[in-house]
N, CA, C and O atoms as a Maestro MAE file, in Angstrom:
{
 s_m_m2io_version
 :::
 2.0.0
}

f_m_ct {
 s_m_title
 :::
 protein
 m_atom[332] {
  # First column is atom index #
  i_m_mmod_type
  r_m_x_coord
  r_m_y_coord
  r_m_z_coord
  i_m_residue_number
  s_m_chain_name
  s_m_pdb_residue_name
  s_m_pdb_atom_name
  i_m_atomic_number
  :::
  1 25 -33.934 2.679 5.178 1 A "MET " " N  " 7
  2 3 -32.836 3.132 4.360 1 A "MET " " CA " 6
  3 2 -33.603 4.801 4.644 1 A "MET " " C  " 6
  4 15 -34.681 5.373 4.485 1 A "MET " " O  " 8
  5 25 -32.117 5.076 5.200 2 A "ARG " " N  " 7
  6 3 -32.125 6.660 4.519 2 A "ARG " " CA " 6
  7 2 -32.101 7.581 3.218 2 A "ARG " " C  " 6
  8 15 -31.264 7.479 2.321 2 A "ARG " " O  " 8
  9 25 -33.386 8.702 3.264 3 A "LEU " " N  " 7
  10 3 -33.114 8.979 1.823 3 A "LEU " " CA " 6
  11 2 -32.749 10.438 1.934 3 A "LEU " " C  " 6
  12 15 -33.590 10.926 2.688 3 A "LEU " " O  " 8
  13 25 -31.794 11.489 1.498 4 A "VAL " " N  " 7
  14 3 -31.741 12.355 2.203 4 A "VAL " " CA " 6
  15 2 -31.971 13.165 0.313 4 A "VAL " " C  " 6
  16 15 -31.639 12.514 -0.677 4 A "VAL " " O  " 8
  17 25 -32.424 14.255 0.230 5 A "TYR " " N  " 7
  18 3 -32.686 15.303 -0.609 5 A "TYR " " CA " 6
  19 2 -32.295 16.595 -0.710 5 A "TYR " " C  " 6
  20 15 -32.280 17.496 0.129 5 A "TYR " " O  " 8
  21 25 -31.906 16.556 -2.121 6 A "PHE " " N  " 7
  22 3 -30.975 18.519 -1.742 6 A "PHE " " CA " 6
  23 2 -31.947 18.712 -2.992 6 A "PHE " " C  " 6
  24 15 -32.501 18.014 -3.842 6 A "PHE " " O  " 8
  25 25 -31.824 20.274 -2.562 7 A "ALA " " N  " 7
  26 3 -32.188 21.412 -3.397 7 A "ALA " " CA " 6
  27 2 -33.403 20.902 -4.401 7 A "ALA " " C  " 6
  28 15 -34.205 20.035 -4.054 7 A "ALA " " O  " 8
  29 25 -33.429 21.478 -5.539 8 A "ALA " " N  " 7
  30 3 -34.617 20.667 -6.672 8 A "ALA " " CA " 6
  31 2 -35.559 19.979 -6.064 8 A "ALA " " C  " 6
  32 15 -36.679 20.391 -5.764 8 A "ALA " " O  " 8
  33 25 -34.810 18.221 -5.753 9 A "VAL " " N  " 7
  34 3 -35.307 17.420 -5.177 9 A "VAL " " CA " 6
  35 2 -35.981 17.430 -4.024 9 A "VAL " " C  " 6
  36 15 -36.903 16.639 -3.822 9 A "VAL " " O  " 8
  37 25 -35.487 18.568 -2.905 10 A "ARG " " N  " 7
  38 3 -35.855 18.550 -1.753 10 A "ARG " " CA " 6
  39 2 -37.446 19.312 -2.125 10 A "ARG " " C  " 6
  40 15 -38.502 18.792 -1.764 10 A "ARG " " O  " 8
  41 25 -37.401 20.149 -2.622 11 A "GLU " " N  " 7
  42 3 -38.259 20.652 -2.778 11 A "GLU " " CA " 6
  43 2 -39.534 20.706 -3.623 11 A "GLU " " C  " 6
  44 15 -40.576 21.360 -3.610 11 A "GLU " " O  " 8
  45 25 -38.891 19.545 -4.504 12 A "ALA " " N  " 7
  46 3 -40.511 18.789 -5.576 12 A "ALA " " CA " 6
  47 2 -41.392 18.028 -3.770 12 A "ALA " " C  " 6
  48 15 -42.609 17.963 -3.596 12 A "ALA " " O  " 8
  49 25 -40.250 17.553 -2.675 13 A "ILE " " N  " 7
  50 3 -40.988 16.460 -2.291 13 A "ILE " " CA " 6
  51 2 -41.368 16.957 -1.650 13 A "ILE " " C  " 6
  52 15 -42.530 16.611 -1.436 13 A "ILE " " O  " 8
  53 25 -40.901 18.057 -0.839 14 A "GLY " " N  " 7
  54 3 -41.036 18.499 0.659 14 A "GLY " " CA " 6
  55 2 -40.687 18.117 1.992 14 A "GLY " " C  " 6
  56 15 -41.331 18.404 3.001 14 A "GLY " " O  " 8
  57 25 -39.567 17.415 1.936 15 A "VAL " " N  " 7
  58 3 -38.826 16.598 3.171 15 A "VAL " " CA " 6
  59 2 -37.489 17.017 2.605 15 A "VAL " " C  " 6
  60 15 -37.141 17.061 1.425 15 A "VAL " " O  " 8
  61 25 -36.637 17.394 3.995 16 A "ALA " " N  " 7
  62 3 -34.980 17.116 3.071 16 A "ALA " " CA " 6
  63 2 -34.464 15.889 3.460 16 A "ALA " " C  " 6
  64 15 -33.265 15.809 3.190 16 A "ALA " " O  " 8
  65 25 -34.987 14.772 4.066 17 A "SER " " N  " 7
  66 3 -34.865 13.397 4.015 17 A "SER " " CA " 6
  67 2 -36.221 12.077 4.559 17 A "SER " " C  " 6
  68 15 -37.307 12.466 4.988 17 A "SER " " O  " 8
  69 25 -35.949 10.863 4.457 18 A "GLU " " N  " 7
  70 3 -37.456 10.354 5.078 18 A "GLU " " CA " 6
  71 2 -36.356 8.814 5.551 18 A "GLU " " C  " 6
  72 15 -35.202 8.442 5.339 18 A "GLU " " O  " 8
  73 25 -37.245 8.450 6.086 19 A "THR " " N  " 7
  74 3 -36.318 6.993 6.155 19 A "THR " " CA " 6
  75 2 -38.155 5.748 5.320 19 A "THR " " C  " 6
  76 15 -39.313 5.333 5.362 19 A "THR " " O  " 8
  77 25 -37.492 5.811 5.025 20 A "CYS " " N  " 7
  78 3 -38.294 3.614 3.830 20 A "CYS " " CA " 6
  79 2 -37.639 3.045 3.822 20 A "CYS " " C  " 6
  80 15 -36.503 3.163 3.364 20 A "CYS " " O  " 8
  81 25 -38.404 1.737 4.623 21 A "ASP " " N  " 7
  82 3 -37.752 0.286 4.323 21 A "ASP " " CA " 6
  83 2 -38.512 -0.118 2.943 21 A "ASP " " C  " 6
  84 15 -39.717 -0.267 2.735 21 A "ASP " " O  " 8
  85 25 -37.384 -0.246 2.061 22 A "LEU " " N  " 7
  86 3 -37.595 -0.484 0.230 22 A "LEU " " CA " 6
  87 2 -37.992 -1.710 0.140 22 A "LEU " " C  " 6
  88 15 -37.284 -2.594 0.622 22 A "LEU " " O  " 8
  89 25 -38.717 -1.895 -0.239 23 A "PRO " " N  " 7
  90 3 -39.110 -3.147 -1.120 23 A "PRO " " CA " 6
  91 2 -38.036 -4.520 -1.352 23 A "PRO " " C  " 6
  92 15 -36.812 -4.416 -1.437 23 A "PRO " " O  " 8
  93 25 -38.602 -5.460 -1.408 24 A "ALA " " N  " 7
  94 3 -37.421 -6.855 -1.805 24 A "ALA " " CA " 6
  95 2 -36.636 -6.350 -3.007 24 A "ALA " " C  " 6
  96 15 -35.420 -6.179 -3.088 24 A "ALA " " O  " 8
  97 25 -38.074 -6.040 -4.406 25 A "HIS " " N  " 7
  98 3 -37.914 -5.874 -5.307 25 A "HIS " " CA " 6
  99 2 -36.328 -5.192 -5.999 25 A "HIS " " C  " 6
  100 15 -35.616 -5.530 -6.944 25 A "HIS " " O  " 8
  101 25 -36.248 -3.904 -4.798 26 A "VAL " " N  " 7
  102 3 -35.504 -2.597 -5.307 26 A "VAL " " CA " 6
  103 2 -34.278 -3.079 -4.706 26 A "VAL " " C  " 6
  104 15 -34.272 -3.299 -3.495 26 A "VAL " " O  " 8
  105 25 -32.703 -3.369 -5.765 27 A "ARG " " N  " 7
  106 3 -31.410 -4.012 -5.546 27 A "ARG " " CA " 6
  107 2 -30.750 -2.858 -5.967 27 A "ARG " " C  " 6
  108 15 -29.534 -2.864 -5.780 27 A "ARG " " O  " 8
  109 25 -31.272 -1.802 -6.524 28 A "ASN " " N  " 7
  110 3 -30.058 -0.917 -7.097 28 A "ASN " " CA " 6
  111 2 -30.611 0.749 -6.789 28 A "ASN " " C  " 6
  112 15 -31.614 1.007 -6.123 28 A "ASN " " O  " 8
  113 25 -29.791 1.684 -7.376 29 A "ILE " " N  " 7
  114 3 -30.673 3.052 -7.549 29 A "ILE " " CA " 6
  115 2 -32.159 3.075 -8.459 29 A "ILE " " C  " 6
  116 15 -33.304 3.265 -8.049 29 A "ILE " " O  " 8
  117 25 -31.673 2.813 -9.812 30 A "HIS " " N  " 7
  118 3 -32.723 2.820 -10.919 30 A "HIS " " CA " 6
  119 2 -33.842 2.263 -10.172 30 A "HIS " " C  " 6
  120 15 -34.665 3.074 -9.749 30 A "HIS " " O  " 8
  121 25 -34.030 0.974 -9.923 31 A "ASP " " N  " 7
  122 3 -35.543 0.412 -8.883 31 A "ASP " " CA " 6
  123 2 -35.463 1.492 -7.949 31 A "ASP " " C  " 6
  124 15 -36.421 2.244 -8.126 31 A "ASP " " O  " 8
  125 25 -34.778 1.843 -7.110 32 A "ALA " " N  " 7
  126 3 -35.191 2.414 -5.940 32 A "ALA " " CA " 6
  127 2 -36.131 4.277 -6.212 32 A "ALA " " C  " 6
  128 15 -36.940 4.950 -5.573 32 A "ALA " " O  " 8
  129 25 -35.525 4.383 -7.261 33 A "ILE " " N  " 7
  130 3 -36.048 5.977 -8.044 33 A "ILE " " CA " 6
  131 2 -37.450 5.404 -8.179 33 A "ILE " " C  " 6
  132 15 -38.449 5.484 -7.464 33 A "ILE " " O  " 8
  133 25 -37.155 4.711 -9.506 34 A "ASP " " N  " 7
  134 3 -38.477 3.965 -9.980 34 A "ASP " " CA " 6
  135 2 -39.757 3.457 -8.945 34 A "ASP " " C  " 6
  136 15 -40.899 3.807 -9.246 34 A "ASP " " O  " 8
  137 25 -39.547 2.691 -7.821 35 A "TRP " " N  " 7
  138 3 -40.607 3.089 -6.123 35 A "TRP " " CA " 6
  139 2 -40.623 4.227 -5.938 35 A "TRP " " C  " 6
  140 15 -41.679 4.841 -5.786 35 A "TRP " " O  " 8
  141 25 -39.407 4.806 -5.904 36 A "LEU " " N  " 7
  142 3 -39.678 6.310 -4.718 36 A "LEU " " CA " 6
  143 2 -40.887 6.847 -6.163 36 A "LEU " " C  " 6
  144 15 -41.992 7.317 -5.894 36 A "LEU " " O  " 8
  145 25 -40.556 6.718 -7.160 37 A "ALA " " N  " 7
  146 3 -41.714 8.001 -8.262 37 A "ALA " " CA " 6
  147 2 -42.911 7.722 -7.931 37 A "ALA " " C  " 6
  148 15 -43.822 8.468 -8.288 37 A "ALA " " O  " 8
  149 25 -43.194 6.400 -7.055 38 A "GLY " " N  " 7
  150 3 -45.142 6.186 -7.575 38 A "GLY " " CA " 6
  151 2 -45.367 6.561 -5.928 38 A "GLY " " C  " 6
  152 15 -46.484 6.577 -5.410 38 A "GLY " " O  " 8
  153 25 -44.443 6.780 -5.395 39 A "GLN " " N  " 7
  154 3 -45.274 7.448 -3.818 39 A "GLN " " CA " 6
  155 2 -45.479 8.947 -3.312 39 A "GLN " " C  " 6
  156 15 -45.441 9.481 -2.204 39 A "GLN " " O  " 8
  157 25 -45.728 9.417 -4.699 40 A "SER " " N  " 7
  158 3 -46.268 10.448 -4.181 40 A "SER " " CA " 6
  159 2 -46.413 11.502 -5.823 40 A "SER " " C  " 6
  160 15 -46.073 11.036 -6.910 40 A "SER " " O  " 8
  161 25 -46.670 12.157 -5.742 41 A "SER " " N  " 7
  162 3 -46.646 13.320 -6.862 41 A "SER " " CA " 6
  163 2 -45.171 14.112 -7.530 41 A "SER " " C  " 6
  164 15 -44.587 14.293 -8.599 41 A "SER " " O  " 8
  165 25 -45.058 14.465 -5.828 42 A "GLY " " N  " 7
  166 3 -44.128 15.397 -5.809 42 A "GLY " " CA " 6
  167 2 -42.751 14.372 -5.680 42 A "GLY " " C  " 6
  168 15 -41.680 14.977 -5.733 42 A "GLY " " O  " 8
  169 25 -42.684 13.066 -5.536 43 A "HIS " " N  " 7
  170 3 -41.954 12.282 -5.946 43 A "HIS " " CA " 6
  171 2 -41.574 12.233 -7.151 43 A "HIS " " C  " 6
  172 15 -40.540 12.672 -7.656 43 A "HIS " " O  " 8
  173 25 -42.709 11.512 -7.756 44 A "ALA " " N  " 7
  174 3 -43.136 11.612 -9.485 44 A "ALA " " CA " 6
  175 2 -41.863 12.940 -9.894 44 A "ALA " " C  " 6
  176 15 -40.648 12.934 -10.090 44 A "ALA " " O  " 8
  177 25 -42.647 13.696 -9.884 45 A "LEU " " N  " 7
  178 3 -41.929 15.247 -10.347 45 A "LEU " " CA " 6
  179 2 -40.880 15.053 -10.278 45 A "LEU " " C  " 6
  180 15 -40.273 14.973 -11.346 45 A "LEU " " O  " 8
  181 25 -39.971 14.841 -8.748 46 A "ALA " " N  " 7
  182 3 -38.574 15.013 -8.074 46 A "ALA " " CA " 6
  183 2 -37.364 14.357 -9.396 46 A "ALA " " C  " 6
  184 15 -36.339 14.752 -9.953 46 A "ALA " " O  " 8
  185 25 -38.124 13.335 -9.416 47 A "PHE " " N  " 7
  186 3 -37.745 11.799 -10.285 47 A "PHE " " CA " 6
  187 2 -37.719 11.667 -11.752 47 A "PHE " " C  " 6
  188 15 -37.118 10.885 -12.488 47 A "PHE " " O  " 8
  189 25 -38.693 12.834 -12.027 48 A "GLN " " N  " 7
  190 3 -38.937 12.167 -13.762 48 A "GLN " " CA " 6
  191 2 -38.024 12.423 -14.659 48 A "GLN " " C  " 6
  192 15 -38.405 12.593 -15.817 48 A "GLN " " O  " 8
  193 25 -36.480 12.519 -14.312 49 A "ASP " " N  " 7
  194 3 -35.262 12.471 -15.540 49 A "ASP " " CA " 6
  195 2 -34.575 11.967 -14.876 49 A "ASP " " C  " 6
  196 15 -33.741 12.759 -14.435 49 A "ASP " " O  " 8
  197 25 -34.434 10.796 -14.462 50 A "LYS " " N  " 7
  198 3 -33.340 10.120 -13.375 50 A "LYS " " CA " 6
  199 2 -31.798 10.653 -14.116 50 A "LYS " " C  " 6
  200 15 -30.943 11.081 -13.341 50 A "LYS " " O  " 8
  201 25 -31.482 10.609 -15.623 51 A "SER " " N  " 7
  202 3 -30.354 10.544 -15.790 51 A "SER " " CA " 6
  203 2 -29.870 11.906 -16.111 51 A "SER " " C  " 6
  204 15 -29.057 12.164 -16.998 51 A "SER " " O  " 8
  205 25 -30.713 13.169 -14.931 52 A "ARG " " N  " 7
  206 3 -29.931 14.109 -14.870 52 A "ARG " " CA " 6
  207 2 -29.683 14.127 -12.837 52 A "ARG " " C  " 6
  208 15 -29.392 14.963 -11.982 52 A "ARG " " O  " 8
  209 25 -29.874 13.295 -12.870 53 A "LEU " " N  " 7
  210 3 -29.312 13.440 -11.108 53 A "LEU " " CA " 6
  211 2 -28.534 12.800 -10.926 53 A "LEU " " C  " 6
  212 15 -28.200 11.894 -11.690 53 A "LEU " " O  " 8
  213 25 -27.908 13.117 -9.665 54 A "ARG " " N  " 7
  214 3 -26.580 12.068 -9.156 54 A "ARG " " CA " 6
  215 2 -26.687 11.630 -7.692 54 A "ARG " " C  " 6
  216 15 -27.581 12.031 -6.947 54 A "ARG " " O  " 8
  217 25 -25.840 10.889 -7.374 55 A "PHE " " N  " 7
  218 3 -26.491 10.034 -6.340 55 A "PHE " " CA " 6
  219 2 -24.988 9.837 -5.720 55 A "PHE " " C  " 6
  220 15 -23.954 9.698 -6.372 55 A "PHE " " O  " 8
  221 25 -25.186 9.870 -3.712 56 A "ALA " " N  " 7
  222 3 -24.861 8.965 -3.498 56 A "ALA " " CA " 6
  223 2 -25.092 8.102 -2.341 56 A "ALA " " C  " 6
  224 15 -26.158 8.257 -1.745 56 A "ALA " " O  " 8
  225 25 -24.121 7.062 -1.853 57 A "LEU " " N  " 7
  226 3 -24.618 5.669 -1.457 57 A "LEU " " CA " 6
  227 2 -23.348 5.816 -0.398 57 A "LEU " " C  " 6
  228 15 -22.159 5.779 -0.712 57 A "LEU " " O  " 8
  229 25 -24.025 6.033 1.251 58 A "ASP " " N  " 7
  230 3 -23.367 6.204 2.328 58 A "ASP " " CA " 6
  231 2 -22.200 7.100 1.997 58 A "ASP " " C  " 6
  232 15 -21.069 6.897 2.437 58 A "ASP " " O  " 8
  233 25 -22.662 8.535 0.859 59 A "GLN " " N  " 7
  234 3 -21.338 9.271 0.847 59 A "GLN " " CA " 6
  235 2 -20.499 9.184 0.269 59 A "GLN " " C  " 6
  236 15 -19.377 9.690 0.303 59 A "GLN " " O  " 8
  237 25 -21.128 8.306 -0.518 60 A "ASP " " N  " 7
  238 3 -19.727 8.174 -1.937 60 A "ASP " " CA " 6
  239 2 -20.835 8.120 -3.137 60 A "ASP " " C  " 6
  240 15 -21.986 7.696 -3.240 60 A "ASP " " O  " 8
  241 25 -19.961 8.723 -3.931 61 A "MET " " N  " 7
  242 3 -20.795 8.692 -5.273 61 A "MET " " CA " 6
  243 2 -20.914 7.703 -6.326 61 A "MET " " C  " 6
  244 15 -19.863 7.420 -6.902 61 A "MET " " O  " 8
  245 25 -21.999 7.105 -6.706 62 A "VAL " " N  " 7
  246 3 -22.460 6.698 -7.426 62 A "VAL " " CA " 6
  247 2 -23.059 6.519 -8.567 62 A "VAL " " C  " 6
  248 15 -23.970 7.318 -8.783 62 A "VAL " " O  " 8
  249 25 -22.768 5.409 -9.711 63 A "PRO " " N  " 7
  250 3 -23.651 5.334 -10.858 63 A "PRO " " CA " 6
  251 2 -25.503 5.538 -10.531 63 A "PRO " " C  " 6
  252 15 -26.016 6.076 -9.550 63 A "PRO " " O  " 8
  253 25 -25.873 5.196 -11.171 64 A "LEU " " N  " 7
  254 3 -27.372 5.168 -11.308 64 A "LEU " " CA " 6
  255 2 -27.735 3.845 -11.008 64 A "LEU " " C  " 6
  256 15 -28.563 3.568 -10.140 64 A "LEU " " O  " 8
  257 25 -27.100 2.962 -11.747 65 A "ASP " " N  " 7
  258 3 -26.893 1.085 -11.781 65 A "ASP " " CA " 6
  259 2 -26.553 0.383 -10.913 65 A "ASP " " C  " 6
  260 15 -26.501 -0.845 -10.982 65 A "ASP " " O  " 8
  261 25 -26.156 1.341 -9.576 66 A "ALA " " N  " 7
  262 3 -25.247 0.970 -8.144 66 A "ALA " " CA " 6
  263 2 -25.803 0.111 -7.029 66 A "ALA " " C  " 6
  264 15 -26.735 0.451 -6.300 66 A "ALA " " O  " 8
  265 25 -25.352 -0.675 -6.983 67 A "MET " " N  " 7
  266 3 -25.410 -1.713 -6.297 67 A "MET " " CA " 6
  267 2 -26.219 -1.260 -4.370 67 A "MET " " C  " 6
  268 15 -25.516 -0.652 -3.562 67 A "MET " " O  " 8
  269 25 -27.593 -1.673 -4.027 68 A "LEU " " N  " 7
  270 3 -27.652 -0.457 -2.717 68 A "LEU " " CA " 6
  271 2 -27.191 -1.475 -1.263 68 A "LEU " " C  " 6
  272 15 -27.125 -1.153 -0.076 68 A "LEU " " O  " 8
  273 25 -26.892 -2.955 -2.029 69 A "GLY " " N  " 7
  274 3 -26.492 -3.622 -0.816 69 A "GLY " " CA " 6
  275 2 -26.919 -3.279 1.255 69 A "GLY " " C  " 6
  276 15 -27.867 -3.206 2.037 69 A "GLY " " O  " 8
  277 25 -25.573 -3.191 1.199 70 A "ASP " " N  " 7
  278 3 -26.315 -2.839 2.505 70 A "ASP " " CA " 6
  279 2 -26.151 -1.546 3.507 70 A "ASP " " C  " 6
  280 15 -26.111 -1.397 4.728 70 A "ASP " " O  " 8
  281 25 -26.067 -0.581 2.213 71 A "ALA " " N  " 7
  282 3 -26.172 0.979 2.807 71 A "ALA " " CA " 6
  283 2 -27.015 1.209 3.330 71 A "ALA " " C  " 6
  284 15 -28.031 0.517 3.396 71 A "ALA " " O  " 8
  285 25 -26.842 2.123 3.781 72 A "HIS " " N  " 7
  286 3 -27.661 3.204 5.266 72 A "HIS " " CA " 6
  287 2 -28.048 4.153 4.407 72 A "HIS " " C  " 6
  288 15 -29.248 3.991 4.186 72 A "HIS " " O  " 8
  289 25 -27.739 4.805 3.981 73 A "GLU " " N  " 7
  290 3 -27.817 5.885 3.304 73 A "GLU " " CA " 6
  291 2 -27.880 6.747 1.443 73 A "GLU " " C  " 6
  292 15 -26.815 7.067 0.916 73 A "GLU " " O  " 8
  293 25 -28.616 6.879 1.047 74 A "LEU " " N  " 7
  294 3 -28.947 7.014 0.182 74 A "LEU " " CA " 6
  295 2 -29.335 8.742 -0.460 74 A "LEU " " C  " 6
  296 15 -30.450 9.194 -0.199 74 A "LEU " " O  " 8
  297 25 -28.320 9.612 -1.295 75 A "ALA " " N  " 7
  298 3 -28.687 10.817 -1.167 75 A "ALA " " CA " 6
  299 2 -28.736 11.383 -2.170 75 A "ALA " " C  " 6
  300 15 -27.748 11.320 -2.901 75 A "ALA " " O  " 8
  301 25 -30.011 12.225 -2.630 76 A "ILE " " N  " 7
  302 3 -30.375 12.327 -4.183 76 A "ILE " " CA " 6
  303 2 -29.793 14.011 -4.511 76 A "ILE " " C  " 6
  304 15 -30.158 15.028 -3.921 76 A "ILE " " O  " 8
  305 25 -28.832 13.907 -5.587 77 A "PHE " " N  " 7
  306 3 -29.240 15.918 -5.759 77 A "PHE " " CA " 6
  307 2 -29.103 15.987 -7.328 77 A "PHE " " C  " 6
  308 15 -28.191 15.429 -7.938 77 A "PHE " " O  " 8
  309 25 -29.810 16.512 -7.745 78 A "PRO " " N  " 7
  310 3 -30.333 17.780 -8.651 78 A "PRO " " CA " 6
  311 2 -28.503 18.314 -9.541 78 A "PRO " " C  " 6
  312 15 -27.503 18.354 -8.825 78 A "PRO " " O  " 8
  313 25 -28.444 18.518 -10.461 79 A "PRO " " N  " 7
  314 3 -27.687 18.865 -11.357 79 A "PRO " " CA " 6
  315 2 -27.062 20.208 -10.563 79 A "PRO " " C  " 6
  316 15 -27.813 21.008 -10.006 79 A "PRO " " O  " 8
  317 25 -25.643 20.360 -10.574 80 A "VAL " " N  " 7
  318 3 -25.334 21.942 -9.583 80 A "VAL " " CA " 6
  319 2 -24.725 22.576 -10.964 80 A "VAL " " C  " 6
  320 15 -24.144 21.899 -11.813 80 A "VAL " " O  " 8
  321 25 -24.906 23.704 -11.031 81 A "THR " " N  " 7
  322 3 -24.261 24.660 -11.697 81 A "THR " " CA " 6
  323 2 -23.927 25.412 -11.009 81 A "THR " " C  " 6
  324 15 -24.539 25.920 -10.070 81 A "THR " " O  " 8
  325 25 -22.102 25.736 -11.664 82 A "GLY " " N  " 7
  326 3 -21.411 26.724 -10.238 82 A "GLY " " CA " 6
  327 2 -21.337 28.285 -11.495 82 A "GLY " " C  " 6
  328 15 -21.972 28.601 -12.501 82 A "GLY " " O  " 8
  329 25 -20.199 28.892 -10.705 83 A "GLY " " N  " 7
  330 3 -20.328 30.086 -11.502 83 A "GLY " " CA " 6
  331 2 -19.189 30.944 -10.942 83 A "GLY " " C  " 6
  332 15 -18.984 32.071 -11.394 83 A "GLY " " O  " 8
  :::
 }
 m_bond[331] {
  # First column is bond index #
  i_m_from
  i_m_to
  i_m_order
  :::
  1 1 2 1
  2 2 3 1
  3 3 4 2
  4 3 5 1
  5 5 6 1
  6 6 7 1
  7 7 8 2
  8 7 9 1
  9 9 10 1
  10 10 11 1
  11 11 12 2
  12 11 13 1
  13 13 14 1
  14 14 15 1
  15 15 16 2
  16 15 17 1
  17 17 18 1
  18 18 19 1
  19 19 20 2
  20 19 21 1
  21 21 22 1
  22 22 23 1
  23 23 24 2
  24 23 25 1
  25 25 26 1
  26 26 27 1
  27 27 28 2
  28 27 29 1
  29 29 30 1
  30 30 31 1
  31 31 32 2
  32 31 33 1
  33 33 34 1
  34 34 35 1
  35 35 36 2
  36 35 37 1
  37 37 38 1
  38 38 39 1
  39 39 40 2
  40 39 41 1
  41 41 42 1
  42 42 43 1
  43 43 44 2
  44 43 45 1
  45 45 46 1
  46 46 47 1
  47 47 48 2
  48 47 49 1
  49 49 50 1
  50 50 51 1
  51 51 52 2
  52 51 53 1
  53 53 54 1
  54 54 55 1
  55 55 56 2
  56 55 57 1
  57 57 58 1
  58 58 59 1
  59 59 60 2
  60 59 61 1
  61 61 62 1
  62 62 63 1
  63 63 64 2
  64 63 65 1
  65 65 66 1
  66 66 67 1
  67 67 68 2
  68 67 69 1
  69 69 70 1
  70 70 71 1
  71 71 72 2
  72 71 73 1
  73 73 74 1
  74 74 75 1
  75 75 76 2
  76 75 77 1
  77 77 78 1
  78 78 79 1
  79 79 80 2
  80 79 81 1
  81 81 82 1
  82 82 83 1
  83 83 84 2
  84 83 85 1
  85 85 86 1
  86 86 87 1
  87 87 88 2
  88 87 89 1
  89 89 90 1
  90 90 91 1
  91 91 92 2
  92 91 93 1
  93 93 94 1
  94 94 95 1
  95 95 96 2
  96 95 97 1
  97 97 98 1
  98 98 99 1
  99 99 100 2
  100 99 101 1
  101 101 102 1
  102 102 103 1
  103 103 104 2
  104 103 105 1
  105 105 106 1
  106 106 107 1
  107 107 108 2
  108 107 109 1
  109 109 110 1
  110 110 111 1
  111 111 112 2
  112 111 113 1
  113 113 114 1
  114 114 115 1
  115 115 116 2
  116 115 117 1
  117 117 118 1
  118 118 119 1
  119 119 120 2
  120 119 121 1
  121 121 122 1
  122 122 123 1
  123 123 124 2
  124 123 125 1
  125 125 126 1
  126 126 127 1
  127 127 128 2
  128 127 129 1
  129 129 130 1
  130 130 131 1
  131 131 132 2
  132 131 133 1
  133 133 134 1
  134 134 135 1
  135 135 136 2
  136 135 137 1
  137 137 138 1
  138 138 139 1
  139 139 140 2
  140 139 141 1
  141 141 142 1
  142 142 143 1
  143 143 144 2
  144 143 145 1
  145 145 146 1
  146 146 147 1
  147 147 148 2
  148 147 149 1
  149 149 150 1
  150 150 151 1
  151 151 152 2
  152 151 153 1
  153 153 154 1
  154 154 155 1
  155 155 156 2
  156 155 157 1
  157 157 158 1
  158 158 159 1
  159 159 160 2
  160 159 161 1
  161 161 162 1
  162 162 163 1
  163 163 164 2
  164 163 165 1
  165 165 166 1
  166 166 167 1
  167 167 168 2
  168 167 169 1
  169 169 170 1
  170 170 171 1
  171 171 172 2
  172 171 173 1
  173 173 174 1
  174 174 175 1
  175 175 176 2
  176 175 177 1
  177 177 178 1
  178 178 179 1
  179 179 180 2
  180 179 181 1
  181 181 182 1
  182 182 183 1
  183 183 184 2
  184 183 185 1
  185 185 186 1
  186 186 187 1
  187 187 188 2
  188 187 189 1
  189 189 190 1
  190 190 191 1
  191 191 192 2
  192 191 193 1
  193 193 194 1
  194 194 195 1
  195 195 196 2
  196 195 197 1
  197 197 198 1
  198 198 199 1
  199 199 200 2
  200 199 201 1
  201 201 202 1
  202 202 203 1
  203 203 204 2
  204 203 205 1
  205 205 206 1
  206 206 207 1
  207 207 208 2
  208 207 209 1
  209 209 210 1
  210 210 211 1
  211 211 212 2
  212 211 213 1
  213 213 214 1
  214 214 215 1
  215 215 216 2
  216 215 217 1
  217 217 218 1
  218 218 219 1
  219 219 220 2
  220 219 221 1
  221 221 222 1
  222 222 223 1
  223 223 224 2
  224 223 225 1
  225 225 226 1
  226 226 227 1
  227 227 228 2
  228 227 229 1
  229 229 230 1
  230 230 231 1
  231 231 232 2
  232 231 233 1
  233 233 234 1
  234 234 235 1
  235 235 236 2
  236 235 237 1
  237 237 238 1
  238 238 239 1
  239 239 240 2
  240 239 241 1
  241 241 242 1
  242 242 243 1
  243 243 244 2
  244 243 245 1
  245 245 246 1
  246 246 247 1
  247 247 248 2
  248 247 249 1
  249 249 250 1
  250 250 251 1
  251 251 252 2
  252 251 253 1
  253 253 254 1
  254 254 255 1
  255 255 256 2
  256 255 257 1
  257 257 258 1
  258 258 259 1
  259 259 260 2
  260 259 261 1
  261 261 262 1
  262 262 263 1
  263 263 264 2
  264 263 265 1
  265 265 266 1
  266 266 267 1
  267 267 268 2
  268 267 269 1
  269 269 270 1
  270 270 271 1
  271 271 272 2
  272 271 273 1
  273 273 274 1
  274 274 275 1
  275 275 276 2
  276 275 277 1
  277 277 278 1
  278 278 279 1
  279 279 280 2
  280 279 281 1
  281 281 282 1
  282 282 283 1
  283 283 284 2
  284 283 285 1
  285 285 286 1
  286 286 287 1
  287 287 288 2
  288 287 289 1
  289 289 290 1
  290 290 291 1
  291 291 292 2
  292 291 293 1
  293 293 294 1
  294 294 295 1
  295 295 296 2
  296 295 297 1
  297 297 298 1
  298 298 299 1
  299 299 300 2
  300 299 301 1
  301 301 302 1
  302 302 303 1
  303 303 304 2
  304 303 305 1
  305 305 306 1
  306 306 307 1
  307 307 308 2
  308 307 309 1
  309 309 310 1
  310 310 311 1
  311 311 312 2
  312 311 313 1
  313 313 314 1
  314 314 315 1
  315 315 316 2
  316 315 317 1
  317 317 318 1
  318 318 319 1
  319 319 320 2
  320 319 321 1
  321 321 322 1
  322 322 323 1
  323 323 324 2
  324 323 325 1
  325 325 326 1
  326 326 327 1
  327 327 328 2
  328 327 329 1
  329 329 330 1
  330 330 331 1
  331 331 332 2
  :::
 }
}
């Protein structure tokens, strides 16, 4: 799966995107975030508060409990503020 990171998430991890073969037990976004958080200290920092993040599967916004299914891309966004 292609993982795309934006803003503070990208800065914490150190890359804008990466491709990962997620383990079989990773079925939804919550599982994916938990697994990713264990990949490096940057990932752990980026995903320490899942409730503040926003997600898109194949460019459609979805909740944290959304099933990954056969999606090709998971985008992860930090909170966005406007002015």
